[in-house]
N, C-alpha and C positions, 0 to 999 in steps of 0.2 A: 383428317383428309377430307377434302371436298370434291364431290363428283359433279361435273356439268356435262350435259349432253346437248349437242347442237349440230348444225349443218355447215359444211364448207362447200363452195361451188368450184368445180373444175372449170378450166378455160372453155370447155365445149358445152357447158351448161349442166353437166351431171351433178346431182346433189349428193354430197358425201356425208354419211353419218359418222359422227365423231364423239368420243368420250374423253373428257379431260379430267384427270385426277391430280389435284394440286395439294402439295404438302407444305407446311410452314418451314421456313429456313431450308428450302430445297437444295440438294447438292447439284441439281441440274434437271434437264428435261430429257426424257427418252421418248422418241417417236416409234410406235410399235406397228409393224405391218405384217399381216397374216399370210398364210400359205394358200395354195390353190384349194378351191372348193370349201374354204372356210370363211369366217367372218372375224370381227373384232373379238368375238367370244373366245377365240384361241387364247387370249391373254387374261381372261377372267380368273383362272387359277394362278396366274403369275404376278399380276399387278399388286395384290396385297403384300407380297414379299418385297417387291421393288419399292413400294411406298414406305414400308417399314425400314428399308435401307436408306431412305431419305430422298428418293427420286420422285419427281412429278412425272406423270405419264400421259401421253396422248395416243389413243388407239383409234383406228378408223376401219370402216368397211371399204375395201377396194372393189371395183366393179368386177374384177376377176375373182369370183368366190361364190359361196353358197351359205352354209349354215354349220355351226358347231356349238356345243354346250348350250343348246336351246336358244342361241342368238342367231336370228335370220339376218343375212347380209342385205341391208336395205339399199345400199349403193348399187349392188348388182340388180336388184329389182327395178330401181329407177332407171338405170342404163338400158335395161331390156325394154322398158316402156318407151324410151326415146329411140329405140332401134339402134343403139350403139353396140359395137362389138365388145366382147368381154374376154378376150384372150389375155395371156400374161402381160404382154407389152402394152395392151390397151389401158392398163392400170397406171401407166406413167403419169398422165395428167392428174390422177387422184393423189398420188404420192407427192408430186410437185406442188399441188395446191396446198397440201398439208404442211410441207416445208415452208412455203411462202406464208402460211397462216402463223406458224411458229415465229417466223422472223418479223413479219409486219404487224400482226395483231397481238401476239403475246410478247413482242419485243424481246425475244430470246435469240441472241446472236450465235450462241454455241449450244449444240445439242447432240445427243447420241442417236444414230440411226440403227434401229434393230429390225432385221428382216428374217423371214421364215420361208424357206424353199425359193419360189420364184422371186419373192420380194427381197430375199437375201442376195440373190444374183443381181438384182437391180441396185443394191446398195453400192456396188462398185461403179455403176453408171452415175449415180447421184453423188457419190463421194468425190468424183473428179469434177463434177459440175459445181458443187458447193464446198469447195476446198476450205473456204474461210469460216464456214458455219458448222460442218460436221466434225465434231471433235473426236469421235470414235465410232467404229462400226462393229455391231454384233450380228453375225451371220450364221443362222442355223440352217444347215443343209443347202448351201448354195451349189450352183453347178452351171455348166455351159448349156443352159436350157434354151437359149435363143441367141441370135446376133442382133446388134443394134447399129444402124448406120453402116452395116457391113463389117462390124468389128466384134470380136469375141469378148466375153466377159473378162478373160485374162488380160486382154489388152487395155481395158479400162482400169483393171486392178493395178497395173504398172504405174499409173499416175496418182494413186492414192497416197496421201501424206499423213493421214491420221492412224492411230493404233487400230488394229483389227483383231477380233476374236472370232474363230470359226469352230463350230462343233456340229456333229451329225451322228447318224447311226454308223456303226463300225464299217458296214459294207458300202457306205457312201463316200469313203475317203477318196476313192479314185475320181469322184465327180468334181471335187473341189481342190485337189492337190495342185493341178496346173495353175489355178487361180492363186492359191497360197504361194506357190513358187514365184509368181510374177510380182508379188508384193515386195516393195522395198522399204516400206514403213515398218514400225514395230508390229510384230505379228505373233499371235498365240493361237494354239488350237487344243481342243480336248476330244479324245476318242474314248468312248465307253469301254469298260472291261468286257461287258456282255454285248449283246447285239445292238442295244440302244434303239432310238426312235428317230423318225424323220421330223424335222422342223422344231419349232419352239415347244411343241408339246412334250418334248423330252424332259421339260422342267415341271410338268404337272406332278402333283403329289401321288397320283394314281400310277405313274410310270416307274417301273423298276429302275433303280440307279439314278433317280433324279437328284438326290442329295450330292452325289459326286459332281454332277454337272453344275449344280448351284455353287459348290465350293470353288470350282475352277473359274466360273463366270465372275463370282464375287471378287476373287483375287485379281482378275483383269480390271474390273470396274474401279478397284482401289488404286490402280496405277494411273487412272485418267486424271490429269491435273484439273 
């Protein structure tokens, strides 16, 4: 596995810090987007397993975030210096620029969108924008956290054509069930036996029940053509 760190520029000039992990004979590319108050460090405990499974991974810092696992969100810092807002939906240009980088610079036509919390909610917005490119969505703890163009996340979900996997803490099911019910594509979910955890951190080795989440997720990934 080879790791490369670099910057991608959003359309408004914000510099996005990114890490690309490339494996030989890759099964595909996974774009990894973190949750609120976090950074690309959310995926440091997760990427080794994904690369072992044969996936290349691209993780970024979105401007809506802070720090986790000793990784400071550099995109957030850059956006603040430019006086840019850093709310959830303000990260849309960062995610869009990353998707464009995958398509235009990495020449990857099909990839998996993986989101955590607010970026999981945004997966359904991007899933209907990039129908021909997003081959699957992995959404940890999505919810109706905001509206976009006056539309709910569930209304975007109804236009999704790719397979979708959703997981969350047990008490968060009510947050995403309307979204799940709106999906007409192949869809799967996993709820933990115990309380579980918010976002992608449920997969961290330090989190109770992570192995069961991995098993369910792995079964989903194997279904993706």
